ZADO-1210 file (C-alpha; in nm, 4 decimals, padded with zeros to 6 digits):
<atoms>
<atom x="09.5408" y="06.4245" z="07.8485" code="SER" pos="1"/>
<atom x="09.2479" y="06.4223" z="07.6043" code="VAL" pos="2"/>
<atom x="09.4305" y="06.5984" z="07.3223" code="GLY" pos="3"/>
<atom x="09.3393" y="06.9602" z="07.3980" code="ILE" pos="4"/>
<atom x="09.6110" y="07.2247" z="07.4311" code="ASP" pos="5"/>
<atom x="09.5471" y="07.3670" z="07.7788" code="ALA" pos="6"/>
<atom x="09.7362" y="07.5965" z="08.0133" code="VAL" pos="7"/>
<atom x="09.6847" y="07.7032" z="08.3726" code="VAL" pos="8"/>
<atom x="09.6103" y="08.0699" z="08.4340" code="LEU" pos="9"/>
<atom x="09.9205" y="08.2639" z="08.5416" code="PRO" pos="10"/>
<atom x="09.9486" y="08.3600" z="08.9094" code="PRO" pos="11"/>
<atom x="09.7149" y="08.6319" z="09.0310" code="SER" pos="12"/>
<atom x="09.8643" y="08.9750" z="09.0999" code="ASP" pos="13"/>
<atom x="09.7707" y="09.3388" z="09.1586" code="ALA" pos="14"/>
<atom x="09.6577" y="09.3711" z="08.7966" code="ARG" pos="15"/>
<atom x="09.4155" y="09.0860" z="08.8614" code="THR" pos="16"/>
<atom x="09.2451" y="09.2845" z="09.1377" code="LEU" pos="17"/>
<atom x="09.2332" y="09.5984" z="08.9278" code="GLU" pos="18"/>
<atom x="09.0684" y="09.4248" z="08.6324" code="LEU" pos="19"/>
<atom x="08.8258" y="09.2266" z="08.8479" code="GLY" pos="20"/>
<atom x="08.7106" y="09.5391" z="09.0296" code="ALA" pos="21"/>
<atom x="08.6511" y="09.7182" z="08.6997" code="ARG" pos="22"/>
<atom x="08.3642" y="09.4850" z="08.6078" code="TYR" pos="23"/>
<atom x="08.2105" y="09.4228" z="08.9512" code="LEU" pos="24"/>
<atom x="07.9930" y="09.6312" z="09.1791" code="ALA" pos="25"/>
<atom x="08.2286" y="09.6023" z="09.4765" code="GLY" pos="26"/>
<atom x="08.0177" y="09.3887" z="09.7099" code="GLU" pos="27"/>
<atom x="08.1200" y="09.0557" z="09.5602" code="GLU" pos="28"/>
<atom x="08.3486" y="08.8071" z="09.7339" code="CYS" pos="29"/>
<atom x="08.7236" y="08.8153" z="09.6723" code="LEU" pos="30"/>
<atom x="08.7310" y="08.4846" z="09.4756" code="PRO" pos="31"/>
<atom x="08.4795" y="08.6293" z="09.2279" code="ALA" pos="32"/>
<atom x="08.7036" y="08.9306" z="09.1741" code="LYS" pos="33"/>
<atom x="09.0206" y="08.7234" z="09.1401" code="ILE" pos="34"/>
<atom x="08.8671" y="08.4727" z="08.8981" code="THR" pos="35"/>
<atom x="08.7215" y="08.7405" z="08.6732" code="LEU" pos="36"/>
<atom x="09.0378" y="08.9503" z="08.6845" code="GLY" pos="37"/>
<atom x="09.2574" y="08.6573" z="08.5823" code="ASP" pos="38"/>
<atom x="09.0331" y="08.5847" z="08.2822" code="PHE" pos="39"/>
<atom x="09.0279" y="08.9494" z="08.1715" code="VAL" pos="40"/>
<atom x="09.4065" y="08.9610" z="08.2074" code="LYS" pos="41"/>
<atom x="09.4291" y="08.6825" z="07.9474" code="ILE" pos="42"/>
<atom x="09.2008" y="08.8764" z="07.7123" code="ILE" pos="43"/>
<atom x="09.4204" y="09.1856" z="07.7465" code="GLU" pos="44"/>
<atom x="09.7362" y="08.9872" z="07.6747" code="GLY" pos="45"/>
<atom x="09.9269" y="09.0322" z="07.3469" code="PRO" pos="46"/>
<atom x="09.8844" y="08.6657" z="07.2488" code="ASP" pos="47"/>
<atom x="09.5080" y="08.6488" z="07.2998" code="PHE" pos="48"/>
<atom x="09.3314" y="08.4982" z="06.9968" code="ASP" pos="49"/>
<atom x="08.9541" y="08.4711" z="07.0486" code="PRO" pos="50"/>
<atom x="08.9254" y="08.2191" z="06.7671" code="ALA" pos="51"/>
<atom x="09.1592" y="07.9784" z="06.9487" code="ARG" pos="52"/>
<atom x="09.0640" y="08.0462" z="07.3094" code="THR" pos="53"/>
<atom x="08.8186" y="07.8891" z="07.5516" code="ALA" pos="54"/>
<atom x="08.8015" y="07.9259" z="07.9266" code="PHE" pos="55"/>
<atom x="08.7191" y="07.6495" z="08.1722" code="MET" pos="56"/>
<atom x="08.5627" y="07.7153" z="08.5093" code="LEU" pos="57"/>
<atom x="08.3790" y="07.4544" z="08.7114" code="ALA" pos="58"/>
<atom x="08.0624" y="07.5639" z="08.8888" code="THR" pos="59"/>
<atom x="07.8199" y="07.4544" z="09.1594" code="ALA" pos="60"/>
<atom x="07.4903" y="07.5593" z="09.3070" code="ASN" pos="61"/>
<atom x="07.4466" y="07.6596" z="09.6684" code="GLY" pos="62"/>
<atom x="07.4152" y="07.9593" z="09.8963" code="PRO" pos="63"/>
<atom x="07.7352" y="08.1387" z="09.7900" code="CYS" pos="64"/>
<atom x="07.7975" y="08.3390" z="09.4734" code="ARG" pos="65"/>
<atom x="08.0015" y="08.0627" z="09.3111" code="PHE" pos="66"/>
<atom x="07.7033" y="07.9718" z="09.0937" code="GLY" pos="67"/>
<atom x="07.6978" y="08.3304" z="08.9631" code="GLN" pos="68"/>
<atom x="08.0574" y="08.3423" z="08.8410" code="TYR" pos="69"/>
<atom x="07.9773" y="08.1786" z="08.5085" code="LEU" pos="70"/>
<atom x="07.6910" y="08.4046" z="08.3909" code="PRO" pos="71"/>
<atom x="07.8813" y="08.7140" z="08.4989" code="HIS" pos="72"/>
<atom x="08.1997" y="08.6097" z="08.3199" code="ILE" pos="73"/>
<atom x="07.9979" y="08.5475" z="08.0043" code="ARG" pos="74"/>
<atom x="07.8418" y="08.8920" z="08.0422" code="LYS" pos="75"/>
<atom x="08.1867" y="09.0524" z="08.0681" code="VAL" pos="76"/>
<atom x="08.3019" y="08.8630" z="07.7587" code="LEU" pos="77"/>
<atom x="08.0086" y="09.0127" z="07.5688" code="ARG" pos="78"/>
<atom x="08.0935" y="09.3578" z="07.7045" code="THR" pos="79"/>
<atom x="08.4518" y="09.3202" z="07.5831" code="LEU" pos="80"/>
<atom x="08.3347" y="09.2196" z="07.2364" code="GLY" pos="81"/>
<atom x="08.4039" y="08.8464" z="07.2627" code="HIS" pos="82"/>
<atom x="08.0611" y="08.6810" z="07.2934" code="PRO" pos="83"/>
<atom x="08.1762" y="08.3770" z="07.0945" code="ASP" pos="84"/>
<atom x="08.4601" y="08.2812" z="07.3316" code="VAL" pos="85"/>
<atom x="08.3237" y="07.9718" z="07.5096" code="PRO" pos="86"/>
<atom x="08.3410" y="07.9054" z="07.8816" code="VAL" pos="87"/>
<atom x="08.3338" y="07.5328" z="07.9555" code="LEU" pos="88"/>
<atom x="08.1688" y="07.4875" z="08.2919" code="SER" pos="89"/>
<atom x="08.1111" y="07.1358" z="08.4263" code="PRO" pos="90"/>
<atom x="07.8911" y="07.1435" z="08.7350" code="THR" pos="91"/>
<atom x="07.8962" y="06.9609" z="09.0665" code="ALA" pos="92"/>
<atom x="07.5323" y="06.8611" z="09.0118" code="GLU" pos="93"/>
<atom x="07.6475" y="06.6195" z="08.7424" code="GLU" pos="94"/>
<atom x="07.9670" y="06.5142" z="08.9144" code="GLY" pos="95"/>
<atom x="08.1701" y="06.7318" z="08.6728" code="TYR" pos="96"/>
<atom x="08.1070" y="06.4760" z="08.3996" code="GLN" pos="97"/>
<atom x="07.9201" y="06.6737" z="08.1325" code="GLU" pos="98"/>
<atom x="08.1912" y="06.7366" z="07.8739" code="LEU" pos="99"/>
<atom x="08.0494" y="06.5161" z="07.6029" code="GLY" pos="100"/>
<atom x="08.2468" y="06.2111" z="07.5003" code="SER" pos="101"/>
<atom x="08.5534" y="06.3452" z="07.6842" code="LEU" pos="102"/>
<atom x="08.3706" y="06.3648" z="08.0173" code="GLY" pos="103"/>
<atom x="08.4381" y="06.0246" z="08.1802" code="PRO" pos="104"/>
<atom x="08.8048" y="06.0061" z="08.0781" code="GLU" pos="105"/>
<atom x="08.8748" y="06.3669" z="08.1711" code="LEU" pos="106"/>
<atom x="08.6912" y="06.3378" z="08.5022" code="ALA" pos="107"/>
<atom x="08.8906" y="06.0329" z="08.6097" code="ARG" pos="108"/>
<atom x="09.2229" y="06.1846" z="08.5085" code="THR" pos="109"/>
<atom x="09.1207" y="06.5065" z="08.6830" code="GLY" pos="110"/>
<atom x="09.0400" y="06.3155" z="09.0004" code="TRP" pos="111"/>
<atom x="09.3766" y="06.1447" z="08.9970" code="ARG" pos="112"/>
<atom x="09.5407" y="06.4832" z="08.9413" code="ALA" pos="113"/>
<atom x="09.3604" y="06.6246" z="09.2466" code="VAL" pos="114"/>
<atom x="09.4691" y="06.3355" z="09.4682" code="VAL" pos="115"/>
<atom x="09.8290" y="06.3510" z="09.3410" code="ALA" pos="116"/>
<atom x="09.8488" y="06.7268" z="09.3946" code="SER" pos="117"/>
<atom x="09.7104" y="06.6873" z="09.7473" code="ASP" pos="118"/>
<atom x="09.9862" y="06.4369" z="09.8213" code="ILE" pos="119"/>
<atom x="10.2543" y="06.6663" z="09.6802" code="LEU" pos="120"/>
<atom x="10.1249" y="06.9611" z="09.8841" code="ARG" pos="121"/>
<atom x="10.1371" y="06.7502" z="10.2005" code="LYS" pos="122"/>
<atom x="10.5010" y="06.6663" z="10.1304" code="LEU" pos="123"/>
<atom x="10.5797" y="07.0337" z="10.0807" code="LEU" pos="124"/>
<atom x="10.4097" y="07.1540" z="10.3991" code="LEU" pos="125"/>
<atom x="10.5519" y="06.8839" z="10.6262" code="LYS" pos="126"/>
<atom x="10.9093" y="06.9282" z="10.4961" code="THR" pos="127"/>
<atom x="10.9681" y="07.2972" z="10.4243" code="ARG" pos="128"/>
<atom x="10.9538" y="07.4270" z="10.7849" code="PRO" pos="129"/>
<atom x="11.2327" y="07.1863" z="10.8814" code="TYR" pos="130"/>
<atom x="11.4597" y="07.1932" z="10.5748" code="GLU" pos="131"/>
<atom x="11.8303" y="07.2210" z="10.6341" code="GLY" pos="132"/>
<atom x="11.9022" y="07.4065" z="10.3115" code="ASN" pos="133"/>
<atom x="11.6684" y="07.6962" z="10.2509" code="ARG" pos="134"/>
<atom x="11.4821" y="07.6701" z="09.9203" code="GLY" pos="135"/>
<atom x="11.5531" y="07.3008" z="09.8631" code="GLU" pos="136"/>
<atom x="11.1943" y="07.1951" z="09.9398" code="THR" pos="137"/>
<atom x="11.0458" y="07.4540" z="09.7037" code="ASP" pos="138"/>
<atom x="11.2815" y="07.3359" z="09.4298" code="ALA" pos="139"/>
<atom x="11.1794" y="06.9745" z="09.4889" code="ALA" pos="140"/>
<atom x="10.8129" y="07.0748" z="09.4796" code="TYR" pos="141"/>
<atom x="10.8512" y="07.2657" z="09.1513" code="SER" pos="142"/>
<atom x="11.0334" y="06.9784" z="08.9824" code="LEU" pos="143"/>
<atom x="10.7882" y="06.7222" z="09.1177" code="SER" pos="144"/>
<atom x="10.4879" y="06.9208" z="08.9973" code="LEU" pos="145"/>
<atom x="10.6296" y="06.9264" z="08.6443" code="LYS" pos="146"/>
<atom x="10.6845" y="06.5502" z="08.6595" code="GLU" pos="147"/>
<atom x="10.3264" y="06.4909" z="08.7709" code="LEU" pos="148"/>
<atom x="10.1925" y="06.7083" z="08.4889" code="CYS" pos="149"/>
<atom x="10.4058" y="06.5253" z="08.2325" code="THR" pos="150"/>
<atom x="10.2722" y="06.1914" z="08.3519" code="THR" pos="151"/>
<atom x="09.9106" y="06.3062" z="08.3614" code="LEU" pos="152"/>
<atom x="09.9059" y="06.4738" z="08.0214" code="GLN" pos="153"/>
<atom x="10.0074" y="06.1645" z="07.8250" code="THR" pos="154"/>
<atom x="09.7047" y="06.1161" z="07.5945" code="PRO" pos="155"/>
<atom x="09.4932" y="05.8063" z="07.5350" code="LYS" pos="156"/>
<atom x="09.6564" y="05.5959" z="07.8036" code="ARG" pos="157"/>
<atom x="09.4766" y="05.2919" z="07.9433" code="ASP" pos="158"/>
<atom x="09.3414" y="05.3769" z="08.2933" code="PRO" pos="159"/>
<atom x="09.5410" y="05.0960" z="08.4508" code="GLY" pos="160"/>
<atom x="09.8598" y="05.2015" z="08.2786" code="ASP" pos="161"/>
<atom x="09.7995" y="05.5639" z="08.3756" code="GLN" pos="162"/>
<atom x="09.7530" y="05.4690" z="08.7410" code="LEU" pos="163"/>
<atom x="10.0714" y="05.2604" z="08.7387" code="ALA" pos="164"/>
<atom x="10.2712" y="05.5412" z="08.5763" code="ALA" pos="165"/>
<atom x="10.1337" y="05.7995" z="08.8181" code="LEU" pos="166"/>
<atom x="10.2078" y="05.5788" z="09.1185" code="THR" pos="167"/>
<atom x="10.5635" y="05.5261" z="08.9938" code="SER" pos="168"/>
<atom x="10.6080" y="05.9038" z="08.9532" code="THR" pos="169"/>
<atom x="10.4761" y="05.9644" z="09.3037" code="LEU" pos="170"/>
<atom x="10.7163" y="05.7082" z="09.4508" code="VAL" pos="171"/>
<atom x="11.0085" y="05.8891" z="09.2844" code="GLN" pos="172"/>
<atom x="10.8770" y="06.2171" z="09.4256" code="ILE" pos="173"/>
<atom x="10.8410" y="06.0618" z="09.7721" code="ARG" pos="174"/>
<atom x="11.2006" y="05.9442" z="09.7652" code="ASP" pos="175"/>
<atom x="11.3184" y="06.2889" z="09.6501" code="ARG" pos="176"/>
<atom x="11.1515" y="06.4525" z="09.9504" code="PHE" pos="177"/>
<atom x="11.2872" y="06.1889" z="10.1858" code="ARG" pos="178"/>
<atom x="11.6390" y="06.2833" z="10.0762" code="ARG" pos="179"/>
<atom x="11.5956" y="06.6491" z="10.1719" code="ILE" pos="180"/>
<atom x="11.8010" y="06.7177" z="10.4878" code="PRO" pos="181"/>
<atom x="11.5524" y="06.8199" z="10.7565" code="ALA" pos="182"/>
<atom x="11.5668" y="06.8784" z="11.1303" code="ARG" pos="183"/>
<atom x="11.2202" y="06.7868" z="11.2541" code="TYR" pos="184"/>
<atom x="11.0983" y="06.9386" z="11.5783" code="ASP" pos="185"/>
<atom x="10.7649" y="06.8126" z="11.7080" code="ARG" pos="186"/>
<atom x="10.7497" y="07.0991" z="11.9553" code="GLU" pos="187"/>
<atom x="10.6892" y="07.3396" z="11.6676" code="ARG" pos="188"/>
<atom x="10.3366" y="07.4830" z="11.6657" code="LEU" pos="189"/>
<atom x="10.1106" y="07.2946" z="11.4235" code="PHE" pos="190"/>
<atom x="09.8504" y="07.5240" z="11.2637" code="ILE" pos="191"/>
<atom x="09.5499" y="07.4114" z="11.0585" code="ALA" pos="192"/>
<atom x="09.4391" y="07.6601" z="10.7939" code="ILE" pos="193"/>
<atom x="09.0608" y="07.6876" z="10.7778" code="GLN" pos="194"/>
<atom x="08.8316" y="07.9015" z="10.5626" code="GLY" pos="195"/>
<atom x="08.6937" y="07.9376" z="10.2136" code="GLU" pos="196"/>
<atom x="08.8599" y="07.6880" z="09.9806" code="ILE" pos="197"/>
<atom x="08.9706" y="07.9335" z="09.7088" code="PHE" pos="198"/>
<atom x="09.1254" y="08.1867" z="09.9464" code="CYS" pos="199"/>
<atom x="09.3109" y="07.9317" z="10.1515" code="ARG" pos="200"/>
<atom x="09.4626" y="07.7773" z="09.8374" code="LEU" pos="201"/>
<atom x="09.5333" y="08.0909" z="09.6324" code="ASN" pos="202"/>
<atom x="09.8549" y="08.2407" z="09.7671" code="ASP" pos="203"/>
<atom x="09.7836" y="08.5883" z="09.6329" code="PHE" pos="204"/>
<atom x="09.4373" y="08.5963" z="09.7920" code="SER" pos="205"/>
<atom x="09.5667" y="08.4998" z="10.1372" code="ASN" pos="206"/>
<atom x="09.8829" y="08.7095" z="10.1056" code="GLU" pos="207"/>
<atom x="10.1079" y="08.4029" z="10.1324" code="HIS" pos="208"/>
<atom x="09.9740" y="08.3195" z="10.4770" code="LEU" pos="209"/>
<atom x="10.1467" y="07.9833" z="10.5056" code="ILE" pos="210"/>
<atom x="10.4921" y="08.1229" z="10.4315" code="ARG" pos="211"/>
<atom x="10.4304" y="08.3951" z="10.6888" code="ARG" pos="212"/>
<atom x="10.3379" y="08.1350" z="10.9515" code="LEU" pos="213"/>
<atom x="10.6438" y="07.9264" z="10.8675" code="GLU" pos="214"/>
<atom x="10.8645" y="08.2340" z="10.8983" code="ALA" pos="215"/>
<atom x="10.7241" y="08.2822" z="11.2484" code="CYS" pos="216"/>
<atom x="10.8184" y="07.9262" z="11.3448" code="GLY" pos="217"/>
<atom x="10.4962" y="07.7381" z="11.2716" code="GLY" pos="218"/>
<atom x="10.4049" y="07.4377" z="11.0591" code="GLU" pos="219"/>
<atom x="10.0858" y="07.4879" z="10.8594" code="ALA" pos="220"/>
<atom x="09.8418" y="07.2322" z="10.7239" code="TRP" pos="221"/>
<atom x="09.5706" y="07.2563" z="10.4590" code="LEU" pos="222"/>
<atom x="09.2694" y="07.0360" z="10.4043" code="ALA" pos="223"/>
<atom x="09.2835" y="06.8425" z="10.0780" code="ASP" pos="224"/>
<atom x="09.1222" y="06.9731" z="09.7609" code="ILE" pos="225"/>
<atom x="08.9710" y="06.6265" z="09.7281" code="SER" pos="226"/>
<atom x="08.7401" y="06.7030" z="10.0207" code="GLU" pos="227"/>
<atom x="08.5451" y="06.9338" z="09.7872" code="TRP" pos="228"/>
<atom x="08.4927" y="06.6478" z="09.5409" code="ILE" pos="229"/>
<atom x="08.3717" y="06.4153" z="09.8181" code="TRP" pos="230"/>
<atom x="08.1367" y="06.6867" z="09.9385" code="TYR" pos="231"/>
<atom x="07.9981" y="06.7351" z="09.5870" code="CYS" pos="232"/>
<atom x="07.9519" y="06.3594" z="09.5500" code="ASN" pos="233"/>
<atom x="07.7506" y="06.3443" z="09.8715" code="ARG" pos="234"/>
<atom x="07.5418" y="06.6438" z="09.7661" code="GLU" pos="235"/>
<atom x="07.4626" y="06.4872" z="09.4297" code="GLN" pos="236"/>
<atom x="07.3570" y="06.1605" z="09.5901" code="GLU" pos="237"/>
<atom x="07.1503" y="06.3511" z="09.8468" code="GLY" pos="238"/>
<atom x="06.9655" y="06.5336" z="09.5679" code="CYS" pos="239"/>
<atom x="06.8936" y="06.2033" z="09.3973" code="LEU" pos="240"/>
<atom x="06.7548" y="06.0561" z="09.7182" code="ARG" pos="241"/>
<atom x="06.5469" y="06.3643" z="09.7982" code="ASN" pos="242"/>
<atom x="06.4092" y="06.3623" z="09.4463" code="GLY" pos="243"/>
<atom x="06.3035" y="06.0002" z="09.4899" code="ARG" pos="244"/>
<atom x="06.5465" y="05.8930" z="09.2232" code="ARG" pos="245"/>
<atom x="06.7321" y="05.6628" z="09.4571" code="ARG" pos="246"/>
<atom x="06.7053" y="05.3622" z="09.2282" code="TRP" pos="247"/>
<atom x="06.7641" y="05.5300" z="08.8942" code="LEU" pos="248"/>
<atom x="07.0675" y="05.4739" z="08.6734" code="VAL" pos="249"/>
<atom x="07.2050" y="05.8110" z="08.7908" code="ALA" pos="250"/>
<atom x="07.2360" y="05.6845" z="09.1492" code="MET" pos="251"/>
<atom x="07.4015" y="05.3636" z="09.0340" code="LEU" pos="252"/>
<atom x="07.6462" y="05.5698" z="08.8307" code="GLY" pos="253"/>
<atom x="07.7220" y="05.7883" z="09.1330" code="ALA" pos="254"/>
<atom x="07.7895" y="05.4839" z="09.3510" code="LYS" pos="255"/>
<atom x="08.0174" y="05.3296" z="09.0892" code="VAL" pos="256"/>
<atom x="08.2032" y="05.6609" z="09.0568" code="ARG" pos="257"/>
<atom x="08.2547" y="05.6754" z="09.4357" code="ASP" pos="258"/>
<atom x="08.3906" y="05.3220" z="09.4381" code="HIS" pos="259"/>
<atom x="08.6355" y="05.3947" z="09.1563" code="ILE" pos="260"/>
<atom x="08.7496" y="05.7209" z="09.3140" code="GLN" pos="261"/>
<atom x="08.8098" y="05.5554" z="09.6506" code="HIS" pos="262"/>
<atom x="09.0116" y="05.2810" z="09.4795" code="ALA" pos="263"/>
<atom x="09.2227" y="05.5324" z="09.2867" code="ASP" pos="264"/>
<atom x="09.2800" y="05.7423" z="09.5981" code="GLU" pos="265"/>
<atom x="09.3855" y="05.4406" z="09.8041" code="SER" pos="266"/>
<atom x="09.6288" y="05.3237" z="09.5359" code="ALA" pos="267"/>
<atom x="09.7936" y="05.6655" z="09.5040" code="LEU" pos="268"/>
<atom x="09.8189" y="05.7213" z="09.8793" code="ARG" pos="269"/>
<atom x="09.9475" y="05.3738" z="09.9646" code="ALA" pos="270"/>
<atom x="10.3200" y="05.4516" z="09.9163" code="PRO" pos="271"/>
<atom x="10.2924" y="05.7394" z="10.1676" code="PHE" pos="272"/>
<atom x="10.1537" y="05.5547" z="10.4705" code="ALA" pos="273"/>
<atom x="10.4810" y="05.6007" z="10.6609" code="GLU" pos="274"/>
<atom x="10.5351" y="05.9602" z="10.5478" code="ASP" pos="275"/>
<atom x="10.1935" y="06.0825" z="10.6625" code="PHE" pos="276"/>
<atom x="10.1732" y="05.8898" z="10.9876" code="LEU" pos="277"/>
<atom x="10.0193" y="06.1324" z="11.2358" code="GLY" pos="278"/>
<atom x="09.8928" y="06.3578" z="10.9546" code="TYR" pos="279"/>
<atom x="09.5729" y="06.1684" z="10.8872" code="GLU" pos="280"/>
<atom x="09.2738" y="06.3718" z="10.7739" code="GLU" pos="281"/>
<atom x="08.9446" y="06.3258" z="10.9647" code="PRO" pos="282"/>
<atom x="08.7844" y="06.1494" z="10.6673" code="GLU" pos="283"/>
<atom x="09.0755" y="05.9039" z="10.6597" code="ASP" pos="284"/>
<atom x="09.0060" y="05.8002" z="11.0157" code="MET" pos="285"/>
<atom x="08.6342" y="05.7680" z="10.9432" code="ASP" pos="286"/>
<atom x="08.6817" y="05.5209" z="10.6589" code="ARG" pos="287"/>
</atoms>
C-alpha cells in the first residue's frame, strides 16, 4: 500500500521446525522457533537475493521472550553471512509507528487490515461448522482474503476513499458468506480458544486445532488480533502516565490514534451487526 513489494511468509512446516531448532538452544518458546525457522527457510530458498530482501517483524517489551526475537534473528543473519539484510521492527512502545515517513500511513492501513481480517475470520468460524457443501466456506474465505488484499494494497489512496472501498469489499464478502447453504444448530458445543496469541493463530503450531474441534462436532471461536493492538495502546499510555508525561504531545498523539482506530473499527464492523449478534467480544460489550 506504500509502494513496497512485500509478501507474506509461506506457511510453516516441518522444515521450519528443523531450521529453527538448528540455531536455538532448545529451551526457547515454540513461536521463537517457528519465526526464526520461517526466516531461515527464505534465506535457503533458490530465489533469495540478499540485496533485494528485508524482513519485517514487529516487537514488544515485556516478560516473555518476544523482545528477544529481533536480536537473535539478526545474530543468525550474521552467522549465515548476511549481516546487511535489514530487519524492520516497529515496536509496541511507539504504537508501531516508527517507520519514517511511511509510518502513519502504513500504521493506519495495517490497523484496517487487522480489523478486516478479524471480521473475515469470524465469518469463517461461524459458518464452516454448519456448511451444507463441504469446502464451500474455505473457498469463500480464500477468495475473500484475496479481495481484501487487493483493496488494501492500492497505493496512495485517500484515507476516506480507502475506508469506503474496504467497507464496500467487506459488504460483498458478507453477502457471499450469507449465500452459503448452512444448517445452523445452536445445540452444538461452542468452544473458545485461549492461549498464547501466536500459537492459537498459527495453524501449524497448534496442529490445526480448530479443524480438529470442528471435525468432532464443535464450533470454535478465537479472540480478535485487534485485542493485541488495544492492549499495546493501553500499555503505551500507561508508560506515559507512569513517566509523568501525561500531558506531553506523545500522550495527545496516543489519544488521537485511539479515537481514529475506534472510528475505523466501528465503520468496518457496522455492516455485520446482524451477522455477529450473539458473538460479541467482551470489549464490545464494555464500550
